[in-house]
C-alpha positions, 0 to 999 in steps of 0.5 A: 717833422720839425728839427732844432738845431744849434751850436753850444756858442755865441761865435758869430762864426760858430763852427758848431753851429754851421756843424748842427745846421748842415746836419739838420738839413740832411734829414728828409722832409723836415722842418729845420729851425737854427737857434743862434744862442745869442738870441738867448743871451742873459745875466750870468745865473745865479741863485740870488739873481733869479729870486731878484728877477725870477725865471728869465723870459729868454730861457722860456723861450729856449724851452718852448722852441726845443718843446716844438722840436721832433728832434733835437740837433745840437753840436757843443763847442769846447772850451777849456774841454767843457761847454762855452759860457754861453751854452751854460748859462742858457741851460743853467736858466732853462733847467731852473724851469724844467730840469728836462731842458730836453724834454725827452726829444730824441738827440743827435749830440755832435761837436766839432773843433779846429783840433784832431779831437773833434770836441771829446772832451765835451762830447763825453760831458754831454753823453753823461749829463744830458740824459739827466736833462731829458736827452734821449741820446740817439746817436753821438757825432764828432768831427774832428779838424773842422777847417780841414774837414768842412767847406764853409763855401758849401757849407758841408763836411768835405771830407767824404768818409766823415760825411758817410758816417754821419749820413748813416748815422742818421738813416739808422738812428732816426 
């Protein structure tokens, strides 16, 4: 089983990438590939630019990565209540090639943030939008107060109750 995981941020220290990586590695007998959105950096999408340069090769590469997955694990960063610009741009370019960006792959959708809401606003947006773009949402998980509930040195959720909740989601949904 192959898992593609990524954090919806281009931050080099992305807390969402940490959560996605940790989570993907909880799946038993899985080959895990963690994507870095910095590897898919493209000019800001516009229909004018698309007419000029065509479909971007990095968007094609992103779609190929999703296609190779049996399961997709996504942890979205929340910027001002919505997707990060880095994720939205990859998504916009990719959706012009294939509206079914997530290609009916089973998905664990997550978010975390430094605050107590754990990316609740972006999760709500994605929960409603992603199925229209081919996501087979199996479960949703929010990790509030990242720096309180995640140990970066150990690269794991330090709050035992939240860690158990995530592991139970994986067992029951996948």
